[in-house]
C-alpha positions as CSV (number, residue, x, y, z in Angstrom):
1,X,-41.4,-54.9,-17.6
2,X,-37.9,-56.1,-16.0
3,X,-35.8,-59.0,-17.6
4,X,-33.2,-60.0,-15.8
5,X,-30.4,-61.0,-17.9
6,X,-26.8,-63.1,-17.9
7,X,-23.7,-61.4,-19.1
8,X,-20.1,-63.1,-18.7
9,X,-18.0,-60.5,-17.7
10,X,-14.4,-61.5,-19.1
11,X,-11.8,-59.3,-17.9
12,X,-13.0,-59.9,-14.4
13,X,-13.5,-63.7,-15.3
14,X,-16.9,-64.1,-13.7
15,X,-20.7,-64.0,-14.5
16,X,-23.1,-61.2,-14.1
17,X,-26.8,-60.2,-14.3
18,X,-27.7,-57.3,-15.6
19,X,-31.7,-55.9,-14.9
20,X,-33.4,-53.9,-17.5
21,X,-36.2,-52.1,-17.4
22,X,-38.2,-51.6,-20.5
23,X,-40.5,-48.7,-20.5
24,X,-44.4,-49.5,-20.3
25,X,-44.6,-48.7,-24.3
26,X,-42.0,-50.4,-25.3
27,X,-43.4,-53.4,-27.0
28,X,-46.4,-51.3,-28.3
29,X,-44.4,-48.6,-30.1
30,X,-41.3,-48.5,-32.3
31,X,-39.9,-45.4,-30.4
32,X,-36.2,-45.5,-28.8
33,X,-35.2,-44.4,-25.2
34,X,-32.0,-43.0,-23.1
35,X,-30.4,-45.1,-21.2
36,X,-29.5,-45.2,-17.8
37,X,-27.1,-47.1,-16.9
38,X,-27.0,-47.9,-12.8
39,X,-24.6,-49.9,-10.1
40,X,-25.8,-52.4,-7.7
41,X,-28.8,-53.6,-9.9
42,X,-30.1,-55.8,-7.3
43,X,-31.3,-52.5,-5.1
44,X,-33.1,-50.8,-7.8
45,X,-36.4,-52.9,-8.5
46,X,-37.7,-55.4,-6.3
47,X,-37.7,-55.0,-2.1
48,X,-37.5,-59.1,-2.4
49,X,-34.3,-58.9,-4.4
50,X,-32.4,-56.1,-2.1
51,X,-30.3,-57.6,0.1
52,X,-31.5,-55.1,2.9
53,X,-35.2,-55.4,1.9
54,X,-35.6,-52.3,0.5
55,X,-35.5,-51.2,-2.9
56,X,-34.9,-47.9,-4.9
57,X,-38.6,-48.6,-6.8
58,X,-37.5,-47.6,-10.0
59,X,-40.4,-49.4,-11.8
60,X,-43.2,-47.5,-10.3
61,X,-41.4,-44.3,-10.2
62,X,-40.5,-44.8,-14.0
63,X,-44.1,-45.7,-15.4
64,X,-44.7,-42.9,-14.1
65,X,-42.4,-40.5,-16.1
66,X,-43.1,-39.0,-19.4
67,X,-40.5,-39.0,-20.6
68,X,-38.8,-42.3,-19.2
69,X,-35.5,-44.6,-19.9
70,X,-34.5,-47.7,-20.4
71,X,-32.3,-48.7,-17.2
72,X,-29.3,-51.1,-17.5
73,X,-29.4,-52.3,-14.0
74,X,-25.6,-54.0,-13.6
75,X,-25.8,-56.1,-10.4
76,X,-22.8,-56.1,-8.2
77,X,-20.6,-59.1,-7.3
78,X,-21.3,-59.8,-3.6
79,X,-18.3,-62.4,-2.7
80,X,-16.5,-61.3,0.2
81,X,-14.5,-58.1,-1.1
82,X,-15.3,-58.3,-4.6
83,X,-17.5,-55.5,-4.5
84,X,-14.9,-53.1,-3.0
85,X,-12.4,-54.3,-5.6
86,X,-15.0,-53.7,-8.5
87,X,-16.1,-50.5,-7.4
88,X,-12.7,-48.8,-6.9
89,X,-11.2,-47.3,-9.8
90,X,-7.6,-47.2,-8.5
91,X,-5.3,-50.0,-6.8
92,X,-4.7,-48.9,-3.6
93,X,-2.5,-50.2,-0.8
94,X,-4.4,-48.6,2.3
95,X,-8.1,-47.8,2.8
96,X,-9.9,-47.8,5.7
97,X,-11.6,-51.2,3.9
98,X,-8.5,-52.7,3.4
99,X,-6.5,-52.5,-0.1
100,X,-7.9,-52.8,-3.3
101,X,-6.8,-54.2,-6.2
102,X,-8.6,-51.0,-8.3
103,X,-10.3,-53.3,-10.7
104,X,-13.5,-50.4,-11.1
105,X,-11.4,-49.2,-14.2
106,X,-11.3,-52.6,-15.6
107,X,-15.3,-53.5,-15.2
108,X,-15.9,-49.8,-16.7
109,X,-13.5,-50.3,-20.0
110,X,-16.0,-53.8,-19.8
111,X,-18.9,-51.3,-19.8
112,X,-18.1,-48.9,-22.5
113,X,-16.8,-51.6,-24.8
114,X,-18.9,-54.8,-24.3
115,X,-22.2,-53.8,-22.4
116,X,-22.9,-50.5,-23.8
117,X,-22.6,-51.8,-27.3
118,X,-24.7,-54.8,-26.5
119,X,-27.3,-52.7,-25.4
120,X,-27.3,-50.6,-28.2
121,X,-27.7,-53.5,-30.8
122,X,-30.4,-55.1,-29.0
123,X,-32.6,-52.3,-27.4
124,X,-34.2,-49.5,-28.9
125,X,-31.8,-47.0,-27.7
126,X,-30.6,-43.6,-28.4
127,X,-26.9,-44.6,-28.1
128,X,-25.5,-40.7,-28.6
129,X,-23.6,-39.9,-25.4
130,X,-26.6,-36.8,-24.6
131,X,-29.0,-40.0,-24.5
132,X,-26.6,-41.6,-21.9
133,X,-26.0,-41.3,-18.4
134,X,-24.7,-43.4,-15.3
135,X,-25.8,-43.9,-11.9
136,X,-25.3,-45.4,-8.1
137,X,-24.7,-44.9,-4.7
138,X,-22.2,-45.1,-2.3
139,X,-19.2,-47.5,-4.0
140,X,-21.7,-47.3,-6.9
141,X,-21.5,-43.5,-6.7
142,X,-17.9,-43.4,-6.4
143,X,-18.3,-45.5,-9.9
144,X,-20.5,-43.0,-11.2
145,X,-18.6,-40.2,-11.0
146,X,-15.1,-42.0,-12.0
147,X,-17.3,-43.1,-14.8
148,X,-18.6,-39.3,-16.1
149,X,-14.8,-38.2,-15.5
150,X,-12.7,-40.9,-16.8
151,X,-15.4,-41.6,-19.8
152,X,-16.9,-38.8,-20.6
153,X,-17.0,-39.2,-24.6
154,X,-19.7,-42.0,-23.6
155,X,-21.7,-40.6,-20.3
156,X,-22.9,-36.7,-20.3
157,X,-24.4,-37.3,-17.1
158,X,-24.0,-39.0,-13.6
159,X,-26.1,-39.0,-10.6
160,X,-23.4,-39.9,-7.6
161,X,-26.0,-40.7,-4.6
162,X,-23.4,-40.9,-1.2
163,X,-20.2,-41.3,-3.1
164,X,-17.4,-43.2,-1.3
165,X,-15.2,-40.6,-2.4
166,X,-12.6,-40.3,0.3
167,X,-11.5,-43.5,-0.4
168,X,-9.6,-42.4,-3.5
169,X,-10.4,-38.5,-3.2
170,X,-6.6,-37.9,-4.0
171,X,-7.0,-40.0,-6.8
172,X,-10.0,-39.1,-8.3
173,X,-9.6,-35.3,-7.9
174,X,-6.4,-35.2,-10.1
175,X,-7.8,-37.3,-12.8
176,X,-11.3,-34.7,-12.5
177,X,-8.9,-31.7,-12.5
178,X,-7.1,-33.0,-15.5
179,X,-9.4,-34.6,-17.5
180,X,-11.1,-32.9,-20.6
181,X,-15.2,-32.2,-19.8
182,X,-17.6,-32.0,-22.3
183,X,-19.4,-28.6,-21.6
184,X,-22.7,-30.2,-21.7
185,X,-21.9,-32.6,-18.7
186,X,-24.4,-32.7,-15.8
187,X,-23.3,-34.5,-12.4
188,X,-25.5,-34.8,-9.0
189,X,-23.9,-35.4,-6.1
190,X,-25.7,-35.7,-2.6
191,X,-25.3,-37.0,0.9
192,X,-27.8,-37.4,4.4
193,X,-26.6,-35.5,6.8
194,X,-27.1,-38.8,9.4
195,X,-24.1,-40.3,7.5
196,X,-21.4,-37.8,8.1
197,X,-19.9,-37.0,11.0
198,X,-19.8,-33.0,11.8
199,X,-16.2,-32.7,10.7
200,X,-16.6,-35.1,7.6
201,X,-19.7,-33.2,6.5
202,X,-17.3,-29.7,6.6
203,X,-15.1,-32.0,4.3
204,X,-17.4,-33.1,2.1
205,X,-19.2,-30.0,1.3
206,X,-15.8,-28.2,0.6
207,X,-14.5,-30.8,-1.4
208,X,-18.2,-31.4,-3.8
209,X,-18.4,-27.2,-3.9
210,X,-15.1,-27.4,-5.1
211,X,-16.2,-30.2,-7.9
212,X,-19.0,-28.1,-8.9
213,X,-17.2,-25.0,-9.4
214,X,-14.5,-27.0,-11.6
215,X,-17.5,-28.2,-13.9
216,X,-19.4,-25.2,-13.8
217,X,-15.9,-23.4,-14.8
218,X,-16.0,-25.9,-17.9
219,X,-19.5,-25.3,-19.0
220,X,-21.5,-28.2,-17.1
221,X,-24.3,-28.3,-14.6
222,X,-23.5,-29.4,-11.3
223,X,-25.6,-29.8,-7.8
224,X,-25.1,-30.7,-4.3
225,X,-27.6,-31.8,-1.9
226,X,-27.1,-32.6,1.9
227,X,-30.7,-34.1,3.0
228,X,-31.5,-33.5,6.3
229,X,-31.7,-36.7,8.8
230,X,-31.3,-39.3,5.6
231,X,-29.2,-42.1,6.2
232,X,-26.8,-44.4,4.0
233,X,-29.2,-46.9,2.6
234,X,-31.7,-47.3,0.0
235,X,-34.8,-45.3,1.7
236,X,-32.9,-42.3,1.2
237,X,-31.9,-43.3,-2.2
238,X,-35.2,-43.8,-3.4
239,X,-36.9,-40.7,-2.0
240,X,-33.6,-38.7,-4.3
241,X,-35.4,-40.7,-8.0
242,X,-37.4,-37.6,-8.5
243,X,-34.7,-35.2,-7.7
244,X,-31.6,-36.6,-9.5
245,X,-33.8,-37.7,-12.5
246,X,-35.1,-34.2,-13.3
247,X,-31.9,-32.8,-13.0
248,X,-30.1,-35.0,-15.1
249,X,-32.7,-34.8,-18.1
250,X,-34.7,-31.7,-17.7
251,X,-34.4,-28.7,-19.5
252,X,-31.7,-26.5,-17.6
253,X,-34.3,-24.0,-18.2
254,X,-36.7,-25.9,-15.9
255,X,-34.3,-26.7,-12.9
């Protein structure tokens, strides 16, 4: 079941929407579930809701899982450049998208201190960090990485698909180096080979392998994927549902 609920995001002075996926047996048992928070919630479940006509088809995928999550898909603000501002963690004066207000850090504070408590109070969740993950693609992938770094006490896992790292590579790399990370942290990074030029692919591979090494030097677990012939779109990201989901939740001995 998918429910779409309005949420007032006070620090951003706007109304937002969350798309909530409930596992098939949610209403027939008293079972509790882990939670996967996701950005760009409008792209997750229904093709007709997705702006580009192709969703991640997460409902069909989750319905087949033996151990599904509750999924909280926060829709973005698609007006003008608002998504850029809200999905960039740092205020930047000069990027290839233009200047950004850095409202991503504000949005994450709201997610941690308002949205997550609401979800844990109203739905049958496992609220512990070990049962709390976050994911996204493109700018949402950047935000998922930022979330697991800045709020590692809340999120133990992140899937960062085609993350827009280079918009703030210096800032987020510095924060990742300096922040303490719990040794059970897992981070999945991926890119399609057709969304990167040869030069950018080399730079990206170097950067992600540095991140993976840094995470694993602290006891965490990282995975880096470059997917042949995949482009920067929902079709590529939906095809990765089995891979990132397995990586985030399976016993590491099974990976």
